[in-house]
C-alpha positions, 0 to 999 in steps of 0.5 A, a space after each residue: 531518486 526520492 521516488 525510488 526510496 518511496 518505492 523502498 518504504 513501498 516495499 519493505 512496509 509492505 514486506 512488513 505487513 505481510 510478515 505480521 499477517 503471516 504469524 500465528 498469533 496475529 487474526 486483527 484482518 482490520 489492523 492490516 487492512 487499516 495498514 495497507 492502506 494508511 501506508 499507502 496513502 501516505 507515501 503517496 501523498 510525501 509524493 511518488 507520482 504514480 499511484 498505482 506502483 505504490 499500491 501494487 508495492 505496499 499490497 502485493 505481499 500478502 496475497 503472494 503469501 496466500 498464492 503460494 501456501 495454498 493458491 488462493 487466488 482471491 486474495 488478489 482482492 486483497 489488492 484493492 485496499 492499497 490501491 484505495 489509499 495510494 489514490 486518496 494519498 494522491 487525491 489529497 496531494 493534487 488537491 492541496 497542491 491546486 489550492 496552494 496554487 504551485 503548479 
């Protein structure tokens, strides 16, 4: 049940970040990229077992929007940022579990 809630939060955060990125007055790519990285990392750190799924759930919305608007398929490279964040959160979670000797 917790995994479904975390995945729902990841989808909502991704949609929110895509909305912010598409608004006319927003042109700060660094904050958007940081939001993708941090959101995916925190959601995976909280316990979702599939980091690739969290990375996709957070990051797929911006490329889909730009592919729909301008057929810019190179925007798929944006997926690298949330995937790095998700796997970083996963690695930290595994490190904490090994340090605390939790099986």
